[in-house]
mmCIF file of the N, C-alpha and C atoms, coordinates in Angstrom:
data_MODEL
# 
_entry.id   MODEL 
# 
loop_
_atom_site.group_PDB 
_atom_site.id 
_atom_site.type_symbol 
_atom_site.label_atom_id 
_atom_site.label_alt_id 
_atom_site.label_comp_id 
_atom_site.label_asym_id 
_atom_site.label_entity_id 
_atom_site.label_seq_id 
_atom_site.pdbx_PDB_ins_code 
_atom_site.Cartn_x 
_atom_site.Cartn_y 
_atom_site.Cartn_z 
_atom_site.occupancy 
_atom_site.B_iso_or_equiv 
_atom_site.pdbx_formal_charge 
_atom_site.auth_seq_id 
_atom_site.auth_comp_id 
_atom_site.auth_asym_id 
_atom_site.auth_atom_id 
_atom_site.pdbx_PDB_model_num 
ATOM 1   N N  . UNK A 1 1  ? 91.214  108.181 80.044  1.00 0.00 ? 1  UNK A N  1 
ATOM 2   C CA . UNK A 1 1  ? 91.560  108.737 81.332  1.00 0.00 ? 1  UNK A CA 1 
ATOM 3   C C  . UNK A 1 1  ? 90.629  108.211 82.417  1.00 0.00 ? 1  UNK A C  1 
ATOM 4   N N  . UNK A 1 2  ? 89.359  107.941 82.052  1.00 0.00 ? 2  UNK A N  1 
ATOM 5   C CA . UNK A 1 2  ? 88.395  107.423 83.009  1.00 0.00 ? 2  UNK A CA 1 
ATOM 6   C C  . UNK A 1 2  ? 88.735  106.003 83.462  1.00 0.00 ? 2  UNK A C  1 
ATOM 7   N N  . UNK A 1 3  ? 89.495  105.290 82.683  1.00 0.00 ? 3  UNK A N  1 
ATOM 8   C CA . UNK A 1 3  ? 89.862  103.916 83.028  1.00 0.00 ? 3  UNK A CA 1 
ATOM 9   C C  . UNK A 1 3  ? 91.218  103.864 83.724  1.00 0.00 ? 3  UNK A C  1 
ATOM 10  N N  . UNK A 1 4  ? 92.127  104.739 83.371  1.00 0.00 ? 4  UNK A N  1 
ATOM 11  C CA . UNK A 1 4  ? 93.491  104.720 83.887  1.00 0.00 ? 4  UNK A CA 1 
ATOM 12  C C  . UNK A 1 4  ? 93.545  105.058 85.377  1.00 0.00 ? 4  UNK A C  1 
ATOM 13  N N  . UNK A 1 5  ? 92.830  106.060 85.820  1.00 0.00 ? 5  UNK A N  1 
ATOM 14  C CA . UNK A 1 5  ? 92.885  106.494 87.220  1.00 0.00 ? 5  UNK A CA 1 
ATOM 15  C C  . UNK A 1 5  ? 92.405  105.400 88.174  1.00 0.00 ? 5  UNK A C  1 
ATOM 16  N N  . UNK A 1 6  ? 91.271  104.720 87.920  1.00 0.00 ? 6  UNK A N  1 
ATOM 17  C CA . UNK A 1 6  ? 90.878  103.631 88.830  1.00 0.00 ? 6  UNK A CA 1 
ATOM 18  C C  . UNK A 1 6  ? 91.884  102.484 88.872  1.00 0.00 ? 6  UNK A C  1 
ATOM 19  N N  . UNK A 1 7  ? 92.492  102.172 87.738  1.00 0.00 ? 7  UNK A N  1 
ATOM 20  C CA . UNK A 1 7  ? 93.487  101.099 87.706  1.00 0.00 ? 7  UNK A CA 1 
ATOM 21  C C  . UNK A 1 7  ? 94.707  101.483 88.524  1.00 0.00 ? 7  UNK A C  1 
ATOM 22  N N  . UNK A 1 8  ? 95.187  102.709 88.370  1.00 0.00 ? 8  UNK A N  1 
ATOM 23  C CA . UNK A 1 8  ? 96.342  103.185 89.147  1.00 0.00 ? 8  UNK A CA 1 
ATOM 24  C C  . UNK A 1 8  ? 95.993  103.208 90.634  1.00 0.00 ? 8  UNK A C  1 
ATOM 25  N N  . UNK A 1 9  ? 94.787  103.663 90.969  1.00 0.00 ? 9  UNK A N  1 
ATOM 26  C CA . UNK A 1 9  ? 94.354  103.693 92.364  1.00 0.00 ? 9  UNK A CA 1 
ATOM 27  C C  . UNK A 1 9  ? 94.301  102.288 92.944  1.00 0.00 ? 9  UNK A C  1 
ATOM 28  N N  . UNK A 1 10 ? 93.811  101.326 92.191  1.00 0.00 ? 10 UNK A N  1 
ATOM 29  C CA . UNK A 1 10 ? 93.756  99.935  92.633  1.00 0.00 ? 10 UNK A CA 1 
ATOM 30  C C  . UNK A 1 10 ? 95.153  99.391  92.904  1.00 0.00 ? 10 UNK A C  1 
ATOM 31  N N  . UNK A 1 11 ? 96.079  99.635  91.999  1.00 0.00 ? 11 UNK A N  1 
ATOM 32  C CA . UNK A 1 11 ? 97.450  99.148  92.154  1.00 0.00 ? 11 UNK A CA 1 
ATOM 33  C C  . UNK A 1 11 ? 98.107  99.768  93.380  1.00 0.00 ? 11 UNK A C  1 
ATOM 34  N N  . UNK A 1 12 ? 97.958  101.078 93.540  1.00 0.00 ? 12 UNK A N  1 
ATOM 35  C CA . UNK A 1 12 ? 98.537  101.762 94.705  1.00 0.00 ? 12 UNK A CA 1 
ATOM 36  C C  . UNK A 1 12 ? 97.918  101.226 95.997  1.00 0.00 ? 12 UNK A C  1 
ATOM 37  N N  . UNK A 1 13 ? 96.616  100.989 96.012  1.00 0.00 ? 13 UNK A N  1 
ATOM 38  C CA . UNK A 1 13 ? 95.941  100.448 97.186  1.00 0.00 ? 13 UNK A CA 1 
ATOM 39  C C  . UNK A 1 13 ? 96.421  99.051  97.535  1.00 0.00 ? 13 UNK A C  1 
ATOM 40  N N  . UNK A 1 14 ? 96.592  98.212  96.527  1.00 0.00 ? 14 UNK A N  1 
ATOM 41  C CA . UNK A 1 14 ? 97.079  96.848  96.767  1.00 0.00 ? 14 UNK A CA 1 
ATOM 42  C C  . UNK A 1 14 ? 98.500  96.850  97.318  1.00 0.00 ? 14 UNK A C  1 
ATOM 43  N N  . UNK A 1 15 ? 99.360  97.658  96.732  1.00 0.00 ? 15 UNK A N  1 
ATOM 44  C CA . UNK A 1 15 ? 100.747 97.733  97.205  1.00 0.00 ? 15 UNK A CA 1 
ATOM 45  C C  . UNK A 1 15 ? 100.796 98.298  98.626  1.00 0.00 ? 15 UNK A C  1 
ATOM 46  N N  . UNK A 1 16 ? 100.040 99.350  98.884  1.00 0.00 ? 16 UNK A N  1 
ATOM 47  C CA . UNK A 1 16 ? 100.005 99.937  100.225 1.00 0.00 ? 16 UNK A CA 1 
ATOM 48  C C  . UNK A 1 16 ? 99.435  98.975  101.247 1.00 0.00 ? 16 UNK A C  1 
ATOM 49  N N  . UNK A 1 17 ? 98.365  98.283  100.902 1.00 0.00 ? 17 UNK A N  1 
ATOM 50  C CA . UNK A 1 17 ? 97.773  97.301  101.812 1.00 0.00 ? 17 UNK A CA 1 
ATOM 51  C C  . UNK A 1 17 ? 98.709  96.155  102.110 1.00 0.00 ? 17 UNK A C  1 
ATOM 52  N N  . UNK A 1 18 ? 99.432  95.698  101.101 1.00 0.00 ? 18 UNK A N  1 
ATOM 53  C CA . UNK A 1 18 ? 100.401 94.624  101.300 1.00 0.00 ? 18 UNK A CA 1 
ATOM 54  C C  . UNK A 1 18 ? 101.515 95.073  102.235 1.00 0.00 ? 18 UNK A C  1 
ATOM 55  N N  . UNK A 1 19 ? 102.028 96.283  102.023 1.00 0.00 ? 19 UNK A N  1 
ATOM 56  C CA . UNK A 1 19 ? 103.113 96.801  102.871 1.00 0.00 ? 19 UNK A CA 1 
ATOM 57  C C  . UNK A 1 19 ? 102.650 96.940  104.322 1.00 0.00 ? 19 UNK A C  1 
ATOM 58  N N  . UNK A 1 20 ? 101.456 97.448  104.528 1.00 0.00 ? 20 UNK A N  1 
ATOM 59  C CA . UNK A 1 20 ? 100.927 97.591  105.883 1.00 0.00 ? 20 UNK A CA 1 
ATOM 60  C C  . UNK A 1 20 ? 100.715 96.219  106.514 1.00 0.00 ? 20 UNK A C  1 
ATOM 61  N N  . UNK A 1 21 ? 100.222 95.259  105.747 1.00 0.00 ? 21 UNK A N  1 
ATOM 62  C CA . UNK A 1 21 ? 100.018 93.898  106.253 1.00 0.00 ? 21 UNK A CA 1 
ATOM 63  C C  . UNK A 1 21 ? 101.315 93.246  106.679 1.00 0.00 ? 21 UNK A C  1 
ATOM 64  N N  . UNK A 1 22 ? 102.362 93.397  105.883 1.00 0.00 ? 22 UNK A N  1 
ATOM 65  C CA . UNK A 1 22 ? 103.667 92.820  106.221 1.00 0.00 ? 22 UNK A CA 1 
ATOM 66  C C  . UNK A 1 22 ? 104.219 93.471  107.489 1.00 0.00 ? 22 UNK A C  1 
ATOM 67  N N  . UNK A 1 23 ? 104.102 94.779  107.578 1.00 0.00 ? 23 UNK A N  1 
ATOM 68  C CA . UNK A 1 23 ? 104.570 95.491  108.766 1.00 0.00 ? 23 UNK A CA 1 
ATOM 69  C C  . UNK A 1 23 ? 103.846 95.008  110.016 1.00 0.00 ? 23 UNK A C  1 
ATOM 70  N N  . UNK A 1 24 ? 102.518 94.878  109.937 1.00 0.00 ? 24 UNK A N  1 
ATOM 71  C CA . UNK A 1 24 ? 101.716 94.436  111.081 1.00 0.00 ? 24 UNK A CA 1 
ATOM 72  C C  . UNK A 1 24 ? 102.066 93.009  111.481 1.00 0.00 ? 24 UNK A C  1 
ATOM 73  N N  . UNK A 1 25 ? 102.219 92.109  110.499 1.00 0.00 ? 25 UNK A N  1 
ATOM 74  C CA . UNK A 1 25 ? 102.539 90.721  110.786 1.00 0.00 ? 25 UNK A CA 1 
ATOM 75  C C  . UNK A 1 25 ? 103.908 90.589  111.451 1.00 0.00 ? 25 UNK A C  1 
ATOM 76  N N  . UNK A 1 26 ? 104.893 91.325  110.955 1.00 0.00 ? 26 UNK A N  1 
ATOM 77  C CA . UNK A 1 26 ? 106.230 91.284  111.572 1.00 0.00 ? 26 UNK A CA 1 
ATOM 78  C C  . UNK A 1 26 ? 106.188 91.787  113.005 1.00 0.00 ? 26 UNK A C  1 
ATOM 79  N N  . UNK A 1 27 ? 105.413 92.844  113.253 1.00 0.00 ? 27 UNK A N  1 
ATOM 80  C CA . UNK A 1 27 ? 105.297 93.380  114.604 1.00 0.00 ? 27 UNK A CA 1 
ATOM 81  C C  . UNK A 1 27 ? 104.636 92.370  115.543 1.00 0.00 ? 27 UNK A C  1 
ATOM 82  N N  . UNK A 1 28 ? 103.608 91.688  115.060 1.00 0.00 ? 28 UNK A N  1 
ATOM 83  C CA . UNK A 1 28 ? 102.929 90.680  115.877 1.00 0.00 ? 28 UNK A CA 1 
ATOM 84  C C  . UNK A 1 28 ? 103.865 89.513  116.187 1.00 0.00 ? 28 UNK A C  1 
ATOM 85  N N  . UNK A 1 29 ? 104.651 89.073  115.212 1.00 0.00 ? 29 UNK A N  1 
ATOM 86  C CA . UNK A 1 29 ? 105.579 87.966  115.444 1.00 0.00 ? 29 UNK A CA 1 
ATOM 87  C C  . UNK A 1 29 ? 106.661 88.362  116.438 1.00 0.00 ? 29 UNK A C  1 
ATOM 88  N N  . UNK A 1 30 ? 107.120 89.605  116.398 1.00 0.00 ? 30 UNK A N  1 
ATOM 89  C CA . UNK A 1 30 ? 108.103 90.088  117.359 1.00 0.00 ? 30 UNK A CA 1 
ATOM 90  C C  . UNK A 1 30 ? 107.514 90.082  118.765 1.00 0.00 ? 30 UNK A C  1 
ATOM 91  N N  . UNK A 1 31 ? 106.257 90.498  118.895 1.00 0.00 ? 31 UNK A N  1 
ATOM 92  C CA . UNK A 1 31 ? 105.600 90.473  120.202 1.00 0.00 ? 31 UNK A CA 1 
ATOM 93  C C  . UNK A 1 31 ? 105.480 89.040  120.719 1.00 0.00 ? 31 UNK A C  1 
ATOM 94  N N  . UNK A 1 32 ? 105.172 88.106  119.818 1.00 0.00 ? 32 UNK A N  1 
ATOM 95  C CA . UNK A 1 32 ? 104.989 86.712  120.221 1.00 0.00 ? 32 UNK A CA 1 
ATOM 96  C C  . UNK A 1 32 ? 106.270 86.095  120.763 1.00 0.00 ? 32 UNK A C  1 
ATOM 97  N N  . UNK A 1 33 ? 107.409 86.533  120.258 1.00 0.00 ? 33 UNK A N  1 
ATOM 98  C CA . UNK A 1 33 ? 108.680 85.985  120.723 1.00 0.00 ? 33 UNK A CA 1 
ATOM 99  C C  . UNK A 1 33 ? 108.877 86.241  122.204 1.00 0.00 ? 33 UNK A C  1 
ATOM 100 N N  . UNK A 1 34 ? 108.431 87.375  122.693 1.00 0.00 ? 34 UNK A N  1 
ATOM 101 C CA . UNK A 1 34 ? 108.656 87.728  124.089 1.00 0.00 ? 34 UNK A CA 1 
ATOM 102 C C  . UNK A 1 34 ? 107.454 87.424  124.974 1.00 0.00 ? 34 UNK A C  1 
ATOM 103 N N  . UNK A 1 35 ? 106.330 87.008  124.412 1.00 0.00 ? 35 UNK A N  1 
ATOM 104 C CA . UNK A 1 35 ? 105.128 86.752  125.192 1.00 0.00 ? 35 UNK A CA 1 
ATOM 105 C C  . UNK A 1 35 ? 104.675 85.303  125.010 1.00 0.00 ? 35 UNK A C  1 
ATOM 106 N N  . UNK A 1 36 ? 105.031 84.429  125.953 1.00 0.00 ? 36 UNK A N  1 
ATOM 107 C CA . UNK A 1 36 ? 104.676 83.012  125.817 1.00 0.00 ? 36 UNK A CA 1 
ATOM 108 C C  . UNK A 1 36 ? 103.158 82.765  125.788 1.00 0.00 ? 36 UNK A C  1 
ATOM 109 N N  . UNK A 1 37 ? 102.376 83.597  126.500 1.00 0.00 ? 37 UNK A N  1 
ATOM 110 C CA . UNK A 1 37 ? 100.925 83.389  126.503 1.00 0.00 ? 37 UNK A CA 1 
ATOM 111 C C  . UNK A 1 37 ? 100.342 83.613  125.106 1.00 0.00 ? 37 UNK A C  1 
ATOM 112 N N  . UNK A 1 38 ? 100.871 84.593  124.396 1.00 0.00 ? 38 UNK A N  1 
ATOM 113 C CA . UNK A 1 38 ? 100.373 84.876  123.051 1.00 0.00 ? 38 UNK A CA 1 
ATOM 114 C C  . UNK A 1 38 ? 100.731 83.720  122.109 1.00 0.00 ? 38 UNK A C  1 
ATOM 115 N N  . UNK A 1 39 ? 101.926 83.182  122.244 1.00 0.00 ? 39 UNK A N  1 
ATOM 116 C CA . UNK A 1 39 ? 102.350 82.052  121.424 1.00 0.00 ? 39 UNK A CA 1 
ATOM 117 C C  . UNK A 1 39 ? 101.499 80.821  121.741 1.00 0.00 ? 39 UNK A C  1 
ATOM 118 N N  . UNK A 1 40 ? 101.220 80.582  123.023 1.00 0.00 ? 40 UNK A N  1 
ATOM 119 C CA . UNK A 1 40 ? 100.384 79.459  123.445 1.00 0.00 ? 40 UNK A CA 1 
ATOM 120 C C  . UNK A 1 40 ? 98.967  79.610  122.870 1.00 0.00 ? 40 UNK A C  1 
ATOM 121 N N  . UNK A 1 41 ? 98.434  80.821  122.901 1.00 0.00 ? 41 UNK A N  1 
ATOM 122 C CA . UNK A 1 41 ? 97.088  81.087  122.370 1.00 0.00 ? 41 UNK A CA 1 
ATOM 123 C C  . UNK A 1 41 ? 97.035  80.792  120.875 1.00 0.00 ? 41 UNK A C  1 
ATOM 124 N N  . UNK A 1 42 ? 98.062  81.233  120.131 1.00 0.00 ? 42 UNK A N  1 
ATOM 125 C CA . UNK A 1 42 ? 98.099  80.981  118.703 1.00 0.00 ? 42 UNK A CA 1 
ATOM 126 C C  . UNK A 1 42 ? 98.170  79.480  118.428 1.00 0.00 ? 42 UNK A C  1 
ATOM 127 N N  . UNK A 1 43 ? 98.977  78.756  119.201 1.00 0.00 ? 43 UNK A N  1 
ATOM 128 C CA . UNK A 1 43 ? 99.105  77.312  119.016 1.00 0.00 ? 43 UNK A CA 1 
ATOM 129 C C  . UNK A 1 43 ? 97.767  76.621  119.278 1.00 0.00 ? 43 UNK A C  1 
ATOM 130 N N  . UNK A 1 44 ? 97.042  77.038  120.309 1.00 0.00 ? 44 UNK A N  1 
ATOM 131 C CA . UNK A 1 44 ? 95.736  76.434  120.604 1.00 0.00 ? 44 UNK A CA 1 
ATOM 132 C C  . UNK A 1 44 ? 94.735  76.713  119.493 1.00 0.00 ? 44 UNK A C  1 
ATOM 133 N N  . UNK A 1 45 ? 94.794  77.908  118.900 1.00 0.00 ? 45 UNK A N  1 
ATOM 134 C CA . UNK A 1 45 ? 93.893  78.230  117.795 1.00 0.00 ? 45 UNK A CA 1 
ATOM 135 C C  . UNK A 1 45 ? 94.160  77.335  116.584 1.00 0.00 ? 45 UNK A C  1 
ATOM 136 N N  . UNK A 1 46 ? 95.418  76.899  116.440 1.00 0.00 ? 46 UNK A N  1 
ATOM 137 C CA . UNK A 1 46 ? 95.771  76.014  115.331 1.00 0.00 ? 46 UNK A CA 1 
ATOM 138 C C  . UNK A 1 46 ? 95.562  74.541  115.694 1.00 0.00 ? 46 UNK A C  1 
ATOM 139 N N  . UNK A 1 47 ? 95.141  74.264  116.932 1.00 0.00 ? 47 UNK A N  1 
ATOM 140 C CA . UNK A 1 47 ? 94.851  72.893  117.330 1.00 0.00 ? 47 UNK A CA 1 
ATOM 141 C C  . UNK A 1 47 ? 95.993  72.185  118.029 1.00 0.00 ? 47 UNK A C  1 
ATOM 142 N N  . UNK A 1 48 ? 97.024  72.899  118.446 1.00 0.00 ? 48 UNK A N  1 
ATOM 143 C CA . UNK A 1 48 ? 98.161  72.301  119.148 1.00 0.00 ? 48 UNK A CA 1 
ATOM 144 C C  . UNK A 1 48 ? 98.131  72.705  120.612 1.00 0.00 ? 48 UNK A C  1 
ATOM 145 N N  . UNK A 1 49 ? 98.602  71.790  121.476 1.00 0.00 ? 49 UNK A N  1 
ATOM 146 C CA . UNK A 1 49 ? 98.731  72.093  122.891 1.00 0.00 ? 49 UNK A CA 1 
ATOM 147 C C  . UNK A 1 49 ? 100.207 71.897  123.248 1.00 0.00 ? 49 UNK A C  1 
ATOM 148 N N  . UNK A 1 50 ? 100.937 72.971  123.411 1.00 0.00 ? 50 UNK A N  1 
ATOM 149 C CA . UNK A 1 50 ? 102.381 72.909  123.641 1.00 0.00 ? 50 UNK A CA 1 
ATOM 150 C C  . UNK A 1 50 ? 102.688 72.795  125.127 1.00 0.00 ? 50 UNK A C  1 
ATOM 151 N N  . UNK A 1 51 ? 103.630 71.889  125.454 1.00 0.00 ? 51 UNK A N  1 
ATOM 152 C CA . UNK A 1 51 ? 104.107 71.849  126.836 1.00 0.00 ? 51 UNK A CA 1 
ATOM 153 C C  . UNK A 1 51 ? 105.284 72.821  126.976 1.00 0.00 ? 51 UNK A C  1 
ATOM 154 N N  . UNK A 1 52 ? 105.869 72.921  128.173 1.00 0.00 ? 52 UNK A N  1 
ATOM 155 C CA . UNK A 1 52 ? 106.926 73.901  128.427 1.00 0.00 ? 52 UNK A CA 1 
ATOM 156 C C  . UNK A 1 52 ? 108.125 73.766  127.509 1.00 0.00 ? 52 UNK A C  1 
ATOM 157 N N  . UNK A 1 53 ? 108.562 72.513  127.295 1.00 0.00 ? 53 UNK A N  1 
ATOM 158 C CA . UNK A 1 53 ? 109.740 72.284  126.446 1.00 0.00 ? 53 UNK A CA 1 
ATOM 159 C C  . UNK A 1 53 ? 109.453 72.668  124.991 1.00 0.00 ? 53 UNK A C  1 
ATOM 160 N N  . UNK A 1 54 ? 108.278 72.300  124.509 1.00 0.00 ? 54 UNK A N  1 
ATOM 161 C CA . UNK A 1 54 ? 107.903 72.649  123.140 1.00 0.00 ? 54 UNK A CA 1 
ATOM 162 C C  . UNK A 1 54 ? 107.771 74.159  122.981 1.00 0.00 ? 54 UNK A C  1 
ATOM 163 N N  . UNK A 1 55 ? 107.270 74.819  124.028 1.00 0.00 ? 55 UNK A N  1 
ATOM 164 C CA . UNK A 1 55 ? 107.112 76.279  123.996 1.00 0.00 ? 55 UNK A CA 1 
ATOM 165 C C  . UNK A 1 55 ? 108.476 76.959  123.875 1.00 0.00 ? 55 UNK A C  1 
ATOM 166 N N  . UNK A 1 56 ? 109.452 76.492  124.658 1.00 0.00 ? 56 UNK A N  1 
ATOM 167 C CA . UNK A 1 56 ? 110.796 77.066  124.593 1.00 0.00 ? 56 UNK A CA 1 
ATOM 168 C C  . UNK A 1 56 ? 111.412 76.850  123.220 1.00 0.00 ? 56 UNK A C  1 
ATOM 169 N N  . UNK A 1 57 ? 111.199 75.660  122.650 1.00 0.00 ? 57 UNK A N  1 
ATOM 170 C CA . UNK A 1 57 ? 111.743 75.363  121.329 1.00 0.00 ? 57 UNK A CA 1 
ATOM 171 C C  . UNK A 1 57 ? 111.109 76.261  120.264 1.00 0.00 ? 57 UNK A C  1 
ATOM 172 N N  . UNK A 1 58 ? 109.785 76.475  120.364 1.00 0.00 ? 58 UNK A N  1 
ATOM 173 C CA . UNK A 1 58 ? 109.094 77.335  119.397 1.00 0.00 ? 58 UNK A CA 1 
ATOM 174 C C  . UNK A 1 58 ? 109.586 78.773  119.508 1.00 0.00 ? 58 UNK A C  1 
ATOM 175 N N  . UNK A 1 59 ? 109.784 79.269  120.747 1.00 0.00 ? 59 UNK A N  1 
ATOM 176 C CA . UNK A 1 59 ? 110.283 80.632  120.928 1.00 0.00 ? 59 UNK A CA 1 
ATOM 177 C C  . UNK A 1 59 ? 111.691 80.767  120.362 1.00 0.00 ? 59 UNK A C  1 
ATOM 178 N N  . UNK A 1 60 ? 112.527 79.744  120.571 1.00 0.00 ? 60 UNK A N  1 
ATOM 179 C CA . UNK A 1 60 ? 113.900 79.784  120.057 1.00 0.00 ? 60 UNK A CA 1 
ATOM 180 C C  . UNK A 1 60 ? 113.905 79.788  118.537 1.00 0.00 ? 60 UNK A C  1 
ATOM 181 N N  . UNK A 1 61 ? 113.019 78.988  117.930 1.00 0.00 ? 61 UNK A N  1 
ATOM 182 C CA . UNK A 1 61 ? 112.947 78.949  116.469 1.00 0.00 ? 61 UNK A CA 1 
ATOM 183 C C  . UNK A 1 61 ? 112.530 80.308  115.910 1.00 0.00 ? 61 UNK A C  1 
ATOM 184 N N  . UNK A 1 62 ? 111.539 80.936  116.547 1.00 0.00 ? 62 UNK A N  1 
ATOM 185 C CA . UNK A 1 62 ? 111.086 82.249  116.075 1.00 0.00 ? 62 UNK A CA 1 
ATOM 186 C C  . UNK A 1 62 ? 112.175 83.291  116.249 1.00 0.00 ? 62 UNK A C  1 
ATOM 187 N N  . UNK A 1 63 ? 112.912 83.208  117.344 1.00 0.00 ? 63 UNK A N  1 
ATOM 188 C CA . UNK A 1 63 ? 113.992 84.155  117.588 1.00 0.00 ? 63 UNK A CA 1 
ATOM 189 C C  . UNK A 1 63 ? 115.095 83.989  116.541 1.00 0.00 ? 63 UNK A C  1 
ATOM 190 N N  . UNK A 1 64 ? 115.430 82.747  116.213 1.00 0.00 ? 64 UNK A N  1 
ATOM 191 C CA . UNK A 1 64 ? 116.472 82.477  115.216 1.00 0.00 ? 64 UNK A CA 1 
ATOM 192 C C  . UNK A 1 64 ? 116.052 82.938  113.829 1.00 0.00 ? 64 UNK A C  1 
ATOM 193 N N  . UNK A 1 65 ? 114.777 82.824  113.492 1.00 0.00 ? 65 UNK A N  1 
ATOM 194 C CA . UNK A 1 65 ? 114.310 83.267  112.182 1.00 0.00 ? 65 UNK A CA 1 
ATOM 195 C C  . UNK A 1 65 ? 114.441 84.775  112.031 1.00 0.00 ? 65 UNK A C  1 
ATOM 196 N N  . UNK A 1 66 ? 114.265 85.512  113.102 1.00 0.00 ? 66 UNK A N  1 
ATOM 197 C CA . UNK A 1 66 ? 114.382 86.967  113.055 1.00 0.00 ? 66 UNK A CA 1 
ATOM 198 C C  . UNK A 1 66 ? 115.809 87.438  112.905 1.00 0.00 ? 66 UNK A C  1 
ATOM 199 N N  . UNK A 1 67 ? 116.779 86.593  113.223 1.00 0.00 ? 67 UNK A N  1 
ATOM 200 C CA . UNK A 1 67 ? 118.186 86.984  113.176 1.00 0.00 ? 67 UNK A CA 1 
ATOM 201 C C  . UNK A 1 67 ? 118.891 86.521  111.923 1.00 0.00 ? 67 UNK A C  1 
ATOM 202 N N  . UNK A 1 68 ? 118.189 85.869  111.007 1.00 0.00 ? 68 UNK A N  1 
ATOM 203 C CA . UNK A 1 68 ? 118.822 85.370  109.791 1.00 0.00 ? 68 UNK A CA 1 
ATOM 204 C C  . UNK A 1 68 ? 119.179 86.533  108.873 1.00 0.00 ? 68 UNK A C  1 
ATOM 205 N N  . UNK A 1 69 ? 120.293 86.425  108.149 1.00 0.00 ? 69 UNK A N  1 
ATOM 206 C CA . UNK A 1 69 ? 120.662 87.480  107.204 1.00 0.00 ? 69 UNK A CA 1 
ATOM 207 C C  . UNK A 1 69 ? 119.670 87.523  106.052 1.00 0.00 ? 69 UNK A C  1 
ATOM 208 N N  . UNK A 1 70 ? 119.532 88.665  105.402 1.00 0.00 ? 70 UNK A N  1 
ATOM 209 C CA . UNK A 1 70 ? 118.584 88.780  104.293 1.00 0.00 ? 70 UNK A CA 1 
ATOM 210 C C  . UNK A 1 70 ? 118.960 87.862  103.137 1.00 0.00 ? 70 UNK A C  1 
ATOM 211 N N  . UNK A 1 71 ? 117.968 87.336  102.457 1.00 0.00 ? 71 UNK A N  1 
ATOM 212 C CA . UNK A 1 71 ? 118.210 86.432  101.333 1.00 0.00 ? 71 UNK A CA 1 
ATOM 213 C C  . UNK A 1 71 ? 118.864 87.199  100.195 1.00 0.00 ? 71 UNK A C  1 
ATOM 214 N N  . UNK A 1 72 ? 119.727 86.495  99.477  1.00 0.00 ? 72 UNK A N  1 
ATOM 215 C CA . UNK A 1 72 ? 120.366 87.107  98.331  1.00 0.00 ? 72 UNK A CA 1 
ATOM 216 C C  . UNK A 1 72 ? 121.594 87.933  98.677  1.00 0.00 ? 72 UNK A C  1 
ATOM 217 N N  . UNK A 1 73 ? 121.973 87.933  99.940  1.00 0.00 ? 73 UNK A N  1 
ATOM 218 C CA . UNK A 1 73 ? 123.145 88.692  100.351 1.00 0.00 ? 73 UNK A CA 1 
ATOM 219 C C  . UNK A 1 73 ? 124.418 88.026  99.869  1.00 0.00 ? 73 UNK A C  1 
ATOM 220 N N  . UNK A 1 74 ? 125.467 88.800  99.765  1.00 0.00 ? 74 UNK A N  1 
ATOM 221 C CA . UNK A 1 74 ? 126.743 88.252  99.312  1.00 0.00 ? 74 UNK A CA 1 
ATOM 222 C C  . UNK A 1 74 ? 127.458 87.587  100.480 1.00 0.00 ? 74 UNK A C  1 
ATOM 223 N N  . UNK A 1 75 ? 128.106 86.493  100.187 1.00 0.00 ? 75 UNK A N  1 
ATOM 224 C CA . UNK A 1 75 ? 128.875 85.782  101.206 1.00 0.00 ? 75 UNK A CA 1 
ATOM 225 C C  . UNK A 1 75 ? 130.332 86.183  101.127 1.00 0.00 ? 75 UNK A C  1 
ATOM 226 N N  . UNK A 1 76 ? 130.982 86.136  102.269 1.00 0.00 ? 76 UNK A N  1 
ATOM 227 C CA . UNK A 1 76 ? 132.417 86.406  102.291 1.00 0.00 ? 76 UNK A CA 1 
ATOM 228 C C  . UNK A 1 76 ? 133.165 85.169  101.847 1.00 0.00 ? 76 UNK A C  1 
ATOM 229 N N  . UNK A 1 77 ? 134.180 85.356  101.048 1.00 0.00 ? 77 UNK A N  1 
ATOM 230 C CA . UNK A 1 77 ? 135.003 84.245  100.612 1.00 0.00 ? 77 UNK A CA 1 
ATOM 231 C C  . UNK A 1 77 ? 136.014 83.890  101.688 1.00 0.00 ? 77 UNK A C  1 
ATOM 232 N N  . UNK A 1 78 ? 136.247 82.600  101.831 1.00 0.00 ? 78 UNK A N  1 
ATOM 233 C CA . UNK A 1 78 ? 137.210 82.133  102.837 1.00 0.00 ? 78 UNK A CA 1 
ATOM 234 C C  . UNK A 1 78 ? 138.599 82.037  102.287 1.00 0.00 ? 78 UNK A C  1 
# 
């Protein structure tokens, strides 16, 4: 019993931390879609300097990724 409880606590903590991390990352990416300054800042941190056209293309790509259907979904037959 002394070994089981810490292992269960570790597993629950890892799963909870992962879920919170995914939620936070998705929220940040959603904010970036509507805030060009935040997207520009992230690009500079990665070593890229985006011009206006590249910025619009990056925002469009991020917007399109958010609208994709979930993986593994069933397709309609034609």
